[in-house]
N, C-alpha and C positions, 0 to 999 in steps of 0.2 A: 332677267328674272333671278331671284335668289333661290338657290336650292340648299334644302337642308335646314331652313329655319322654320321652326313650328313652336306651338305653345307646349308647355311641360305636360299640361293634362288635357283632357278631353271632357272636362267637368260640362262645358256648354252644350254637349251632345252633337258637335259638329256644327252647329249654327250660333253666329253671334250677330245680333242686330238684324235678323232675319235674312243673313246670306251666309251661304256655306263657306266655313274656314278651310276646307280641303281635307278636313280630317273625317273619318267614320262618321256617319250620321246616325244617332240613337233616339229612340223614342220608346214611349211605353204604350201597350196595347192592352185593352180589356175586352173580354168577352161575357156576355150573359150567361149563366148557368145553362146547362142542357134542359130542354122544356120537358122531357119524360125520364122520371127517375126508374131504374129498373128493379128496386125492391119494393115487395108489396107495402102499402099504405092504408092505415085505418083512417075510414070516412064515414059518412052518412048518406043515404040514398034519400030521395024527393020527400019520402015519408017520415024521415027522420030516424030510420033503423039503422044501426051499426052494421058496417059493411066493410070488407076488403076490397081495395082497387088494386088490379095487377095490370101492369102495361103489356099490351102484345104488339107485335109487328117489329119492324127493323128499328132498332133506337140506338146509336152510338153513345156510349158511355163517357168518351173523351173526344173533344173537337181538336186537340192538337195536332193530330196529322195533317188536317186540312188548313187548320190555322196559319202555318207558317207560309205556303204559297199564296193564300189569299191576301195576308198583310203584305208581302212582298210585291204583289201585283198591284194593290191599292196604293201603295207608297210610290212605286213607278208612275201610275197614273197621275197622283197628285203633282209629283214633282213635273212631269212632262206638261201638264195642264198649266202650270206656272209657268214654264219655261215658254209655252206657246203664246201665254196671255202677255209676257213681257216683250216677245217679237212682234205680236200684232201692235201694240202700242208704240213699237218703234216704227212700224210701217207709215204711220199716219203723219210723221214728221216731214 
Protein backbone atom coordinates (compact mmCIF):
# COMPACT_ATOMS: atom_id res chain seq x y z
CA UNK A 1 0.00 0.00 0.00
CA UNK A 2 1.33 3.40 -0.99
CA UNK A 3 1.07 5.97 1.76
CA UNK A 4 1.11 9.71 1.10
CA UNK A 5 0.09 9.61 -2.55
CA UNK A 6 -2.96 11.77 -3.15
CA UNK A 7 -4.46 14.12 -5.69
CA UNK A 8 -3.53 17.82 -5.57
CA UNK A 9 -7.13 18.92 -5.18
CA UNK A 10 -10.43 17.40 -4.16
CA UNK A 11 -12.41 18.99 -6.99
CA UNK A 12 -14.24 15.71 -7.56
CA UNK A 13 -15.76 15.86 -4.07
CA UNK A 14 -14.05 12.64 -2.95
CA UNK A 15 -15.78 10.47 -5.57
CA UNK A 16 -14.19 9.49 -8.87
CA UNK A 17 -15.97 7.18 -11.26
CA UNK A 18 -18.53 6.32 -8.57
CA UNK A 19 -15.86 5.15 -6.12
CA UNK A 20 -14.46 6.99 -3.11
CA UNK A 21 -10.88 8.13 -3.63
CA UNK A 22 -10.19 8.23 0.11
CA UNK A 23 -10.56 11.99 0.47
CA UNK A 24 -13.39 13.77 2.24
CA UNK A 25 -16.72 13.36 0.44
CA UNK A 26 -18.47 16.65 -0.35
CA UNK A 27 -21.94 17.19 -1.79
CA UNK A 28 -24.51 19.94 -2.02
CA UNK A 29 -27.76 19.96 -0.10
CA UNK A 30 -30.87 22.05 -0.71
CA UNK A 31 -33.89 22.59 1.52
CA UNK A 32 -37.26 24.00 0.60
CA UNK A 33 -38.18 27.27 2.31
CA UNK A 34 -39.97 27.06 5.64
CA UNK A 35 -43.71 26.63 5.16
CA UNK A 36 -44.86 29.47 7.42
CA UNK A 37 -43.48 32.99 7.42
CA UNK A 38 -43.52 34.80 10.72
CA UNK A 39 -44.37 38.23 9.32
CA UNK A 40 -47.86 39.42 8.48
CA UNK A 41 -48.95 38.95 4.87
CA UNK A 42 -51.55 40.84 2.86
CA UNK A 43 -54.15 38.52 1.26
CA UNK A 44 -57.88 38.21 0.55
CA UNK A 45 -60.61 36.11 2.19
CA UNK A 46 -63.15 33.87 0.39
CA UNK A 47 -65.37 36.83 -0.37
CA UNK A 48 -62.46 38.75 -1.95
CA UNK A 49 -62.11 41.31 0.85
CA UNK A 50 -58.58 42.43 1.76
CA UNK A 51 -57.28 40.98 5.00
CA UNK A 52 -54.01 40.31 6.81
CA UNK A 53 -52.77 36.79 7.55
CA UNK A 54 -50.81 36.33 10.77
CA UNK A 55 -49.08 33.02 11.53
CA UNK A 56 -49.98 31.38 14.87
CA UNK A 57 -48.35 28.53 16.74
CA UNK A 58 -44.77 27.32 16.93
CA UNK A 59 -42.83 27.96 13.74
CA UNK A 60 -39.09 27.77 13.22
CA UNK A 61 -37.66 30.61 11.21
CA UNK A 62 -34.51 28.62 10.35
CA UNK A 63 -34.07 24.88 9.69
CA UNK A 64 -30.27 25.07 9.90
CA UNK A 65 -29.90 23.75 13.49
CA UNK A 66 -31.77 20.58 12.48
CA UNK A 67 -30.30 20.33 8.97
CA UNK A 68 -26.78 19.21 9.86
CA UNK A 69 -27.66 16.05 11.83
CA UNK A 70 -30.39 15.14 9.33
CA UNK A 71 -28.01 15.43 6.35
CA UNK A 72 -25.27 13.49 8.17
CA UNK A 73 -27.71 10.71 9.08
CA UNK A 74 -29.12 10.46 5.55
CA UNK A 75 -25.62 10.39 4.03
CA UNK A 76 -24.64 7.59 6.44
CA UNK A 77 -27.79 5.63 5.54
CA UNK A 78 -27.14 6.02 1.79
CA UNK A 79 -23.49 4.93 2.12
CA UNK A 80 -24.41 1.95 4.31
CA UNK A 81 -27.20 0.98 1.89
CA UNK A 82 -24.75 1.01 -1.04
CA UNK A 83 -22.22 -1.02 1.00
CA UNK A 84 -24.79 -3.65 2.00
CA UNK A 85 -26.06 -3.85 -1.58
CA UNK A 86 -22.53 -4.52 -2.83
CA UNK A 87 -22.09 -7.24 -0.18
CA UNK A 88 -25.39 -8.89 -1.11
CA UNK A 89 -24.38 -9.16 -4.77
CA UNK A 90 -21.10 -10.81 -3.76
CA UNK A 91 -22.96 -13.42 -1.69
CA UNK A 92 -24.62 -14.82 -4.83
CA UNK A 93 -21.26 -15.74 -6.40
